[in-house]
N, C-alpha and C positions, 0 to 999 in steps of 0.2 A: 504493500500500500504506500510505503514511503516513495517508491519509484514513481507510482502513478501521481502522487502529490507533486513530485518534482516536475513531471511532465505537464501537470495542470498549471503550475506557475509559468513554465515556459510557454504554454499556450496562451496565457494572459498577454505575454509580450507579443506573440504572433497576432492576436486580435488587435492589440493596440497599434501595431505598425501598419496594419492594413487600413486603418480608419482615421489616423490622427491628422492627415493633411488638411482636412476641411477646417479644423480649428486654427491651424497655422497659416491659412490662406492670406489674411491681411498682413501679417508680419513678413512672410516670404515675398509677397508682392511689393511691399514697401522697401525692404532691405536688398533684395536680390533682383527686383524687376521681373519676377516670375509671373507669367500670364496664366490665364485659365487653361490654355492649350499646353503650357509647360507643365502645370500641375497634373493635368489629365495624362500627359505622357509619363510623368514620374509614377503616378499611381498605377497606370496600366503596365509599366515596366516591372513593378513589384509583382503584380499578378502573373505577368508573362514568365518572369524568371521562376517564380514559385511553381507555375504549372509545368514548365519544361523539365524542372528538376524531379518531377514525380516519377519519371521513368527510371532515373538513377536511384531514387529513394526506394522504389518498389523492389528492384533487384537487390539493393543493399539490405533491406529489411529481411528478405527471404534468405540471403546468404550470410550476412554479418550480424543480424539482430538489431533491435531498436536502440539499444543503449549506445553503442558506438556511432551508429548512423545519426541519431538526434544530437548527441553531445558535440561531436566534432563540427558538424555543419552550423549549429546554432552558435557555438562559441566563436569560431573563426570568422565565418561570413556574416552572421547576424550582428555580433558585437562590432566587428570591423566596419560594417556598413553604417551603423549608428554613429560611429566616430567620424566617418567621412561626412555624413549628413551634418553633424554639429560644426564641422570646419568649412562648410560650403561657402563659396564666394560667388558662384555662378549657378544658374538654373541646372546646367548639365551635371554639376556635382550632386545636386539633389537626386537626379535620376540615377546616377551611379550608386549613390548610397542606398537608394531604394532597391536597386537590382540585387545588391549584396545582401540586404536585409531579407529580401524575398527568398534568396537561396538559403539563408540561415534558418528561416522559419519553415521551410518546405517539409521537413520530416516530422515535425512535432506532433501534429494531430494524427498523422498516419501511423506513427510509432505507437500512439495510444490505441488506435483502432486495431492494430496488429496484436497488441497484448490482449485486448478484449476478445478478439476473434479466436485466439489460441488458448485462452484461459477460462472463459465463461461459456455457458450454454448459448446457442444461437438465438434463442427466444429473448435473451436479455440484451442482445447487441444494441437494439434501437434505443432503449432507455438509458443504457450506459453511455452510448455515444452522444445522445441528446443532452444528458445531464452534465457530461464532461464538457461539452461545448458551452453549456449555460454558465458553468464556472469560468471558463476561459473568456466568456463575453465580458467579464469584468474589465478586460483590456479596452473594450469599446467605451465602458463607463469612464475609465481613467483618461481615455483620449478625448473626452468631452470637456465639461466644466472644470474638472481638476487640472487638466492640461492647460486650459485657458488661463486659470488663476496662476498656475506655476510659471507659465510663459510671461505673464504680465509682471510677476514679482521678480523672477530670476533671469529672464531672457531665454529665448528658445534654444540658444546654443548650449547654455549650461544644462538645461533640462535634457537635451538629447545626449550630451556627453555622459551625464549621470545614468541615463537609461542604457547606454552602451555598456557601461561597467556592470550594471545589474544583469544585463543579458548574458555577459560572460560568466558571472557567478551562477546564474540559473543553469547554464550548460554544464558547469562543473558539478552542480548538484545532481543533474540527470546522470552523469557519468558515475558518480559515487553511489547513488541510491537505487537506480533502476536495475532489475534483473531480467535477462532475456528469457522468454519461454523456451522450454526444451524443444529441440528439433525432433521432427517425426521421421519415420522411415521414408515417407514420400518426399520430405524436404531433402534428405540425403541422396535420394535417387534422382531428384529433378536436376536436369542440366540444360533446361531450355533457355535460361537467361532472358534476354530481351524477346526471344521468340514466344515466351509465355504471353506477352501482350497480344500477339497475333492470334493465339488460341482464344483469348477472351473476346477480341474484336469479331472473330468468326462465329460467335454465339448469337443467333438471331434473337434469343429471348432478351438480350440486353439492348437491342437496337431502339425500341420505342422508349426505353428508360433514359438513354444517354442524352437526348435533347433537353428533357426536363431537368436532369441533373446539371446540365450546362447553363441553364438560365434561371433556375429556381432561386439561387442565392445572389445572382447578379444585381437585381434592383436594390435590395436592402444593403448589400455591400457597397455598391457604387454610389448610391444616393447618400448613405450615411458617411461613407469614407471620403467622398469628394464633392458631390454636387449640393449637399445641404448648405454648406458655407456660401458658395457663390449664389445659389438660389435665394437664400435669405438676405444676403447682402444686396444683390441687384434688384430684387423685386420688393423686398420689405425694408430695405435700408438698415439691416441689422449689423451690429458691431461684433467684436470677438466674444464678449461675454454672453450676449444673447444667442449667438450661434452655438456657444458652448452649452447653454441651457437646453436648447432644442435638441442638439445632438445627444445630450445626456438622456433625455426622455426617449429618444429613438434607440439609444444603446440599451437602456433598461427594458424597452419593449422586446429587443432581441433576446435578452436574457430570459424574460418571461416566456417568450415564444418557445425557446429551447426546452424549458421545463414543461410547458404545456404539451408540446408535440411528443415528448419522450414516451409516456405510457399509453398514448392514444391507440397505437396499432394493436396493443394487447387488449385494451378495453373494447375496441370496435371490431377486432378480429380481421383487420385489413390494413395493409400498408399503402396500397395504391390509392384508395379513396381518401385516406387521411392527407396524403401529400397533394392530391388533386384539389381537395376542398380548401386547404390552406393557401395554396398558390392562387386559386381563383379569388380568394378574398383580397389578396394583395393586388391582383389584376384590377379589381373593381376600384381600389383606392388610386391606382395609377391612372385609370381612365378619367376619374373625377379631376385629378390634378392636370391632366392633359387638356381637358375641356375648359377648366377654370384655373389656370396657374396663378392668377392674381387674387385668388380667394384669400380672405382675411387670415391673419397669422394664426389664430387659435384653431380654426378648422384645418388649416394647412398642416399644423403640428399634429393634430389628431390623425390625419391621413398618413403622414410620415410614420407615426407610431404603428398604424395598421400594416404598412409595408414592412416595418421592422419585425413585427410579430409573425407575419405570414412567411417571411423569408428565412425563418429559423428552423425549418423542417429538414435540414440536411441530414441529420442523423437517421431519420426515417427513410429518406430517399436512399441513403447508403445501405441501410438494412435491406431495402427492397432489392437492390442489385446484389448485395452480399449473399443473399439466399441462393444465388445461382453460380457462385464461384467454386471451382474445384479447390479442395483443401490446400494443395501444394502451391496454389497460385493466390493465396490470400493476400500477401503483401502487394503483389502486382495488381490484383483486382481492386483493392481499395485505393491504391495510388492512381490507377487508370481512371476510376471514377472521379478522384480528386483532381486529376489533370483536366477533365472536362469541366468540372465545377469551377475551379480557380481560373482555368484558361478562358472559360466563358465570361467570368468577371473581367479579366484583363482585356479581352477582345471588346467587350461592351464599353470599357473605359475609353479605349481608342475611338470606337465608333461614336459614342455619345459626345466626345470632345469635338469630333467633326460635325455632328448634328448641331450642337450649340454654336460653333463658330460660323456655320453656314447661315444661321438665322439671326446672328447678333445685329446685323444691319437693320433688321426689322424691329428691333427693340427687345428688351429683356423678357417681357411677358411672352412674346412670340417664340423666343428661343427656348424658354423653359417649358412652354406648352409642347413644343416639338420634342424636347427631351423626354418628358413623361409619356408622350404618345409613342415614341419609338420603343421605350421599355414595354409598354402595354402590348404593342403589336407582336414583338418578339416572344413575350411570355404566352400570349394567346396561341401563337403558332405551335409552341412546344407542348402546350396542354392538349391541343388537338391531336398531336402525334401520340401523346401519352395515353390517350384513350384506348389504344391498341395494345398496351402493355399487359402482360399476364400478372395477376396479383400473386403475392407471396405472403400467405397468411402466417402469423406467428404460431409457433407450436403450442 
């Protein structure tokens, strides 16, 4: 349990690093001249690096175990990237720091899922994964009002330098406390390496699930981590502290959503319809913001909270896909799904940056209406495909 606790702390940092840019938007714009496009690029680069690393992480989990995989990458790349971010003098240095941080954070959640899959009964996977993610969502909370207050008091460079040091300490704790699950005969006999991913991709049962996995988390992660700040600043004239307050509520909603999703598949005896219903709720909120982006601050905040709650079903979505993985491909299976999930977020960050930039000439209201509308169309398309997915009922 000490090892799982160490991974949970590391996952707090992972959640923080994917969501904190929204709060620092005013400071980075003033000091470094970073534009919305620059910050969209930096945020997308974090998710792209994180996603691409999943193939290496998956093989490493199956071959070397979660302890070394998580500790080395988090300490070296994650801590180093935070230090580069703290020393940045140009927008490109922010992007470089975010790439390294993305590499460092890439194994943390998957190491935890690997331990859950190898240690506990399959029926418990969804609730363990969801509640572990709920604990990690504290990083979203820290990256909201607390970060805004700390940045105002100490300066964002000092805060990022201190977080880099804490990231390294967290990696050392994972190395010291985590114990790898014992290898099975199938593990020792498996020599497929990266070919294991091809085996998984060839499984038709996963095809309708993958599009929803790719976009389910993208709106809550992208809007909370990047677009909430510019949207509130441009449309509602919000400053750093107000942005911090709103993102705090959205972060808390993501924590609550993870706890709510966790036991629902067992209670309702379905995984497919739990994730379908939750995603549909978020789709409705995005549609309202697309049609009325200038809506008053309070209802806008409520809709952002709904998006946060609905996008927290990743644990259930992963459990749905996990039910069809061969045992010896567990590590590669969970990382393949995570590649699509995080890769989807990264791709959407790049695409939404282009959407907003293309509409900025028409005014902020038009630009953010297009932003939310784009998210809504993509999610609706994935839900339509997901209707053809085979359910995987809990035991």
